[in-house]
C-alpha positions, 0 to 999 in steps of 0.5 A, a space after each residue: 205114181 210111177 206105174 200110172 205115169 208109165 201107163 199114161 205115157 204108153 197109151 198114146 203110143 199103143 193107140 197110134 200103133 193100133 191105128 197104123 197097124 190096121 192094114 196088117 191085121 186080119 180082122 180088118 179084112 174080115 170087117 171089110 168083107 162084113 161091110 161088103 156083104 151088108 148091101 146085097 144082104 140088106 137089099 135082099 132082106 128089105 125086099 123080102 120083108 116088105 114084099 112078104 109083109 105087104 102080101 100077107 096083110 093084103 091077103 088077111 081077109 083070105 086064108 092065105 094072108 096069115 100063113 104068109 105073114 108067119 113065113 115072113 116072120 120066120 124068114 126074118 128070124 133066120 135072116 137075123 140069125 145069119 146076121 148074128 153069125 156074121 157079127 160073131 165070126 167076121 167082126 168078133 162081136 158075140 151075138 145071140 140068135 133070136 130066141 125062136 131059133 135057140 129054142 127050136 129043134 129039128 122036131 119042133 121048130 118051124 113046123 107044118 100044121 100038126 103036133 107042136 105047130 101052135 106052140 111054135 107059132 106062140 114062141 115065134 109071136 111072143 119072143 121079143 127078139 122076133 120083133 127086134 129081128 124085124 127092126 134089124 132086118 129093116 135097118 140093115 138096108 140103110 146100113 148096107 147103103 152107108 157101107 157101100 158108099 163108104 167102101 166105094 168112096 174110100 177105095 176110089 179116093 185111095 186108089 186114085 191118090 196112090 196111082 198118082 205117079 203112074 197117071 199124073 201126066 196123062 190122066 184127067 183127074 180132079 180130087 177136089 170140089 173146085 171146078 172141072 179138070 182140064 184135059 191131061 191134068 191131075 188135080 187135087 183141089 186147086 193144086 195141079 200135080 204135074 211133076 213126079 215129086 208132087 205125084 209122089 207126095 200125093 201117093 204118100 198122102 193116099 197111103 195115109 188116107 188108106 190107113 185112116 179109111 181102114 180104121 174108120 171102116 173097122 169102126 163102122 163094122 164094129 158099130 153095126 155088129 154091136 147094134 146087131 148084138 144089142 137088138 138080139 140080146 133082148 130075151 137071151 136070158 130066157 134060154 140061159 
């Protein structure tokens, strides 16, 4: 009984310590790097997959379309392999690479027509993780947009609030949704900040916002990394 009571009373304290400690953990900044990479990578994946897919389908009536689609699928699995590596190394979520990459060697992977070519194509097309890689690469674009907006918004709001003591008497800033700011004012909603003590309160609030934002960004990175791992786990048992 006493042990259970002790555990239940320490859990909120541990959780609070974990939340407050976000700015002082290296994993937080690895997560931020993971989120910062999401938009450029997602955009590149999306453009490459859509361009290659559309071009390959459009040229299927010729001898060129099918090789383009195979190369596009192969590149997609490589992109998914990179995502698995990023999820594992930056976020700490163990993610397996697509089956075609796990089964391939330097001698029998994505090979040119010849010995082993049709076998490589068969492995590529029949592995479930090839097709979940396509889903992952497409959804990475949406996640990249969400990550970009979250990073920019939280960074801008935090920086503006923390800098209040330096700019409150000279800047035109409006952190609320009420109307426009008048020249030379620093406004938080309907509250006009025009004294140093008020600006210090805003700056303290900015530190609280920063801590909360870092925790939410950690959560966002964890969700995407686990999503990546789940999509690529579909055929992991085939090579175990």
